[in-house]
GUVOPA-293101 format. One record per residue (C-alpha): x, y, z; residue in three letters. Coordinates in pm, whole numbers, plus 32768, in hexadecimal, padded with zeros to 4 digits. Last residue first. Example, Ala and Ser with C-alpha at 12.3 -4.5 7.8 and 13.67 -1.06 7.14 Angstrom:
BEGIN
85577F9682CASER 84CE7E3E830CALA 
! end
This chain:
BEGIN
D5783935A166ASP D42B39C4A0FFASN D43B3B25A078LYS D3B33C31A15ELYS D29E3CF8A0C2PHE D2E63E6BA0B6GLU D1AD3F2CA115LEU D139407AA093TYR D03E4162A131MET CF1B4221A09AARG CE1F42C2A182PRO CCFC41E4A1F9ALA CBD741A4A10DSER CBEA4027A10ECYS CB854009A27CVAL CA2E4088A212THR C98541DCA226ASP C9A14216A0AFALA CA2140E19FF7ILE C90640BC9EFDLEU C8C9422E9EC9GLU CA3742719E7BASN CA4A41489D8EVAL C90B41979CD0ASN C83740619C9BGLY C7CB3F869B7ASER C7013E479B67TYR C6C03D409A5DILE C5D03C229AA4TYR C5833AC99A1CPHE C47639DA9A9EASN C3313A9E9AA0TYR C20339BD9ACFGLU C12838F999DEASN C259384A994DTHR C28C378E9A92ASP C3F037129A6CLEU C430359F9A8FARG C50834C99B73SER C67E34919B88TYR C71635719A7CGLY C60336749A50PHE C5CE36879BC9ARG C74636AB9BF6PRO C75237D09AFELEU C65E38BE9BA9THR C6D639D39ABAASN C74D3B089B77ALA C8133C0B9AAEMET C8B03D329B60VAL C92B3E899AEFTRP C9E23F719BE0VAL C9F740D99B66GLU CB0541DB9BABASP CBCB41A89A68ASP CB55404C99FFTHR CB773F4F9B1AVAL CB1B3DEA9ABEHIS CA673CCF9B6ELEU CA063B859ACFASP C9523A469B31SER C88C3AC99C5APRO C7EE39799CB9TYR C69B39D89D47SER C6853B529D6EMET C5113B6A9D24ARG C4AC3A309DDFGLN C58C3A089F0FARG C5B93B819F33ASP C6EB3C2E9FC1GLN C7703D879F71ALA C88B3E5F9FF8LEU C91C3D71A0FDMET CA4C3E1FA191ALA CB903D60A1D1ILE CC853DF2A2CFASN CBFC3D21A3F0SER CC213BE5A31EPRO CD9A3C11A2F4ASN CE773CB9A1F1LEU CF563DB9A297MET CF043F17A226LYS CF7D3FE4A0FEGLY CECB3EF2A016SER CD7B3F78A08AASN CC9F3E46A065TRP CB4F3E239FBCCYS CA293D349FA6SER C92D3CC29EA3VAL C8493BA79F0EALA C7AA3A579ED5ASP C87039E1A00BARG C94238CC9F6DGLY C93039699E13ILE C9E43AA39E84GLU CA2C3BA49D76ALA CB433C6B9E21PHE CB953DDF9E0EPHE CCF43E5F9E59ILE CD153FC19EDBTHR CE4C40999EACGLY CD6841C69E90SER CDE2425E9D4BLYS CE6741169CBDGLN CD32403E9CD9HIS CDA83ED29CE0TYR CCCF3DB99C5AGLU CC5A3C639CCDHIS CBC83B3F9C0DMET CB4439F09C89THR CB4639F79E02SER CB2B38FC9F1EGLN CAD139CFA050SER CA1F38BFA115GLY CAF538F7A24AASP CBC03A36A247GLY CCA03B09A167ARG CDEA3A6AA1CDLYS CF3F3B0BA1AAGLY D0553B7FA0C2VAL D12E3A4BA08ETYR D2503AB49FB5SER D2FE3A2A9E7ETYR D4733A709E4FLEU D4CC39549F3DSER D47F38549E2APHE D58B38E19D44TYR D6A838D79E3EASN D76737C39D87ARG D73D38839C41ASP D6CE379E9B23SER D57938469B0AARG D62939949AE9ILE D6713956997AALA D51839BF98FAARG D5273B0F99AEASN D3DD3BC29970LYS D3323B0B9A90LEU D4443B649B88VAL D4483CD59B2ACYS D2CD3CBC9B44THR D3073CA59CB8SER D2513B909D70VAL D1233B8A9E56ALA D03B3A999F0APHE CED53AA19F8EGLU CE2D3995A060GLU CCC83910A065THR CD1237F89F71SER CC6537359E61ILE CC6938469D5BLEU CDE138669D7BPRO CE6239C09DD3HIS CF333AD69D3CPHE CFC23C2C9D88TYR D0C73CA29C8DALA D1993DBB9D1CTHR D2133E969C03ARG D3643ECE9B60CYS D41740139B11GLY D5143FE29C29ASP D47A40FE9CF3ALA D320405F9CE1GLN D232404F9BB9PRO D0BC40679C11GLU D0213F2D9CA3THR CFC53DFA9BDALEU CEB13CF49BEBTHR CECC3B7F9BACILE CDA83A8C9BB9SER CD6D39149BB0PHE CE9038549C44VAL CE1736F59C96GLY CCC236599C67ASP CC7D351F9D35SER CB0235219D59TRP CA1B346F9E4BGLN C89F346F9E42PHE C75E34DF9EECSER C65235849E15GLU C54936739E9FGLY C5C737969DD1ALA C72237669E65ILE C79C36779F71ASN C911363C9F54LEU CA0A354C9FF4ASN CB6935799F65ALA CBEA3677A063ALA CCA8357AA138THR CD3A34EA9FF6PRO CDF836309FAFASN CE2B36589E39PHE CF82367B9D9BHIS D02537BE9D20LEU D0D237F19E70TYR D19D36B49E2EALA D24B375E9D09HIS D25937409B90THR D2BB383B9A84HIS D295380A990DARG D32638AB97D6TRP D2AE396E96A7SER D3383A199574ASP D2D73B2D9484ASN D40B3BEA94FBASP D35B3D3C9507LYS D20B3CA39565LEU D29F3BDC9685SER D1BE3AC49706TYR D1D23A359866VAL D12138F098BDILE D0D338C79A2EILE D0B437669AB7GLY CFDA36849B8BPHE CF8C35619AA4THR CE16359C9A8DTHR CE0B370C9AF2LEU CEED377E99D7ASP CEFC38F79A01VAL CF6C39D998E5VAL D04F3B039927TYR D0633BE397F5ALA D1883CC897B4TYR D1A53E0696EBALA D2D33EB19650ASP D2333F29950CSER D153401A95C9CYS D28340BF9669ASP D222417C97A4GLU D1EB407098B0ASN D1203F479839ILE D0AE3E0C98F1ASP CF793D4E987AVAL CECD3C4D9958THR CE3A3B0898D6LEU CD1C3A28993CSER CC9038C59936ALA CDA038009888LEU CD4736C4994CGLY CC5836479843THR CD8C361C9769PRO CDA234A797AETHR CECE34379876ASN CF8F32F09863ALA D078337B9757ALA D0EA34929839PRO D09935ED97AFILE D1AB36EB9770ASP D2AE35ED96F8SER D1CA358995D8SER D1D436EF9560LYS D0A537D29571PHE D00F384D942DPRO D03239C793FFTYR CF133A65933EARG CF4C3BD39301LEU CEB03D029255ILE CD403CA39249GLN CC873DCC91BCLYS CB883EA7926DASP CC153FE891D3ASN CC5F40AE930ELYS CC2E3F8693F5LEU CD5B3ECF9364ASP CD1B3D6493BEPHE CE113C7B946EILE CE093AFF9489VAL CEE03A29956FILE CECF38C19501ALA CE5637619548PRO CE9536899414THR CD5036619357GLN CC2835719348LEU CC7534A99482GLN CB3133E694A8ARG CAA1338395FBPRO C9AB325D9602ASN C96331F19769ASP C8E3334F97BBPRO C8FF34339688ILE CA15353396A5GLU CA4F3592953ALEU CBB835ED9578LEU CC8A36F094C2GLY CCD2378D9615THR CCC438E79578ASP CD7439C69671VAL CD1B3B37966DMET CDA33C93962BTRP CCEB3DC895ADLEU CDC73EE19530ARG CDA4405A954BGLY CEFE40A495D5CYS CE8540C2973ELYS CE423F4B9745ASP CCFE3E87972CALA CCC23D3E97E3ARG CBE23C219775THR CB523AF19826ARG CAEF398997DBTYR CB24396A9664VAL CAC938349598SER CAF237E39427THR CB49392D9386LEU CB3F39459208SER C9C539549232ARG C9E83AB792B9ALA CA6D3B289168GLN C93A3A9390C1TRP C83D3B1B91B8LEU C8BD3C7D91CBASP C9C33D30929EPRO C9533CAB938CTYR C8093BEB938CPRO C6E73CC49406ARG C6383C629549LEU C4C53CAA9575SER C45A3D979689PRO C3B53D1C97CBSER C35A3E4C989DARG C31C3F069759SER C39D40689719LYS C4D240079658SER C52F41019548ASP C64C41C395E7LYS C6C4409196A8LEU C7073FD09566ASP C7103E6795E2ILE C82C3D809583TYR C87E3C1C9523ASN C9953B1B951CLEU C92E39A8952CTHR C83839C1940BSER C71938E29399PRO C72637FA94C9ILE C65E36BF9474GLY C72E35A69501TYR C7AF35AD9666ARG C8D036459728ARG C9123736960AARG C970386296DDPRO C87E398B96D3VAL C93C3AD396F0THR C8A63C2B9726ILE C9483D7296BAPHE C8963EB3971FLEU C8CD3FC29620ARG C8AE41369661GLU CA18415E96CAGLY CAA140069720VAL C9CF3F569826ARG CA273DF09879GLU C9553CBE98C5VAL C9AD3B4C98C6GLY C8E33A0B98F5MET C7953A129840PRO C6D538C79832VAL C643386096E0ASN C5D436F396F4ASN C465374A9730TYR C44E380795E7GLN C4C136F39501ILE C53A37B393D2PHE C5FF373A92A2PHE C5EE35C592DESER C751354392BDGLY C71633E89343VAL C5C033C893DFGLU C5F733949553SER C4FA348B95E0SER C3FB341194E0PRO C3F232B69580ASP C38531BB9477THR C4E031B393E7THR C554325C92AASER C60331B79185THR C715329A910CASN C72B335F8FCCASN C86C34188F84THR C85635818F18ALA C92035F18DEAASN C80136A58D41GLN C7A137668E79PRO C63E37298EFAPRO C558384C8EA9GLU C4D5391B8FCDASN C6003A078FC0TRP C5963A6E8E5FASP C6D03A818D88ARG C7403BE18D2DASP C8B93BCA8D44GLY C8DE3B7D8BD2SER C9E93A7E8C23GLU C8F639C98D07SER C94639BB8E78LYS C97E38678F18ASP CAF838778F1EASN CB0E381A908DGLN CA2737B391AAPHE C94036BC90FFVAL C85535CF91AFILE C71B35589107LYS C5FE347F917CGLY C51A339A90BETHR C3D532DA90D9GLU C33233899200ARG C2C634BF913BLYS C24233F59018LYS C0CC34279054ARG C113359190A5ASN C17835CE8F3FASP C224371C8F0CGLU C2ED36F5904BILE C3C935DE8FC4ASP C4CD35A190D0GLY C42935EF921DPHE C3BB3742929FARG C34337639405ASP C264388E9448GLN C2933A009489LEU C3A03A57938CLEU C3653BBF9320ILE C3BD3C0A91B7ASN C44C3D69918BGLY C5993CEC9107ASN C5AB3BF19221ILE C5073C669363ASN C5243B509461TYR C44F3AD99587THR C4BB3A6196DCLEU C3D639BC97D7GLN C3333A419914LYS C4093B7498E6TRP C4743C9D99B7ALA C51A3DE89960PHE C5A43F199A17ILE C54F3EC29B7FGLU C5E43FCF9C59ARG C6DF3F819D6CPHE C6D040569EA5ARG C6773F379F89GLY C5E73E0F9ECFLEU C5603D85A015ARG C4D33EDCA064ARG C4063EDB9F27THR C3833D809F76GLN C3223DF3A0D3GLN C2733F24A042LEU C1AB3E489F55SER C1483D5CA06FSER C0DC3E84A146LYS C00D3F0EA026THR BF6F3DB89FEELEU BF153D9CA15ELEU BE903F02A16BLEU BDB63EC0A03AILE BD393D78A0D0VAL BCE43E26A218PHE BC293F3CA162ILE BB563E3AA0ABHIS BB123D78A1EBILE BA9E3EB8A296THR B9BF3F0BA16CARG B9313DA9A17BPHE B8D73DD7A2ECPHE B8443F31A2B3MET 
! end
């Protein structure tokens, strides 16, 4: 009887713990989770590290290869396992995580961005270390029944290898996938600029790259490295050829604007794009540190009467939100206007600890969703209300399973979130025996029901600063 009582108590305790975890994730559903990433390359599943010469394990630490362009044979049928003919040999170090150009070092693969487009879920893995087979990948949602599916390079391995490092993607309504390729192999203490940072666009109908626009020297200050090009936002009204991309530069606190029609770019700067030093102290995944990241995310409302949208933006190291009209961003000459700096608006404060990576506007409800790294959470704000802590609703919060939400994107009426425990990877070490990377999804109406975000739509005009 005693042991039966203990057994029932343990079951009740585990059930209570499970229910508490479910409540902490609110109405979000876990879609995928990984302890470590794996890849599916032409039907071959990468489960273990692969170094240089994989046919002879005795030689696997002798060489490493790194090739991102022109490494496909003319016949198009080269075995992906075989080193390309034009590869350059490099002497490896004793630490496998630092072997130059090693094809796959599983531990080094940390997913950063997530976006659903139809039945494909795009996942980016920036090259912050050696051993990342592909920076742009996808999962076929129709065929994925595993909790931890393998990533497939997009569109295929050899086209994906033309990209050096991508942090996040965004698709437009014209069937195109946009991204920034930083061109940087971001190895600590040994970064290598392999290509000029550029905007890259793929046609999702035929999976072909249709544009690579290298940024001009005037877009990125010489003192900057392209690690600051963390996200972009696409702006299109009716004409697919008349599209704009707004690219954040968190390192030197600017917004780069690209016009597809003009095939040209220019840069905006403003004090609101800088970080707030009072928000620089962070404690995430058990790690305490300071960051100084500036403007990180831009999200757009529907067009207003003048045909332009309100662009909400915030620095990563900040708890405030700001706004500017896209009419300002699209006007390259307005930077010389004496009233230029008054055209940006202070919107309000989200609350202590609300440092946020990405945020996204849902047009039907007027709700903006925030991926909060400071509180390991996802929150929302009805943009028809004043922005203050009392008008912010916490939708999910979990110190383990929502640790460092690195990306958040709204697709139709779904909110998609990636959480990747990044600070532990950067400052300590991931436990590869536990789940480290998560993808969640939630229905907008279900998420905001019975919260301050579900109030009827209203519209606010933000007063310009004098």
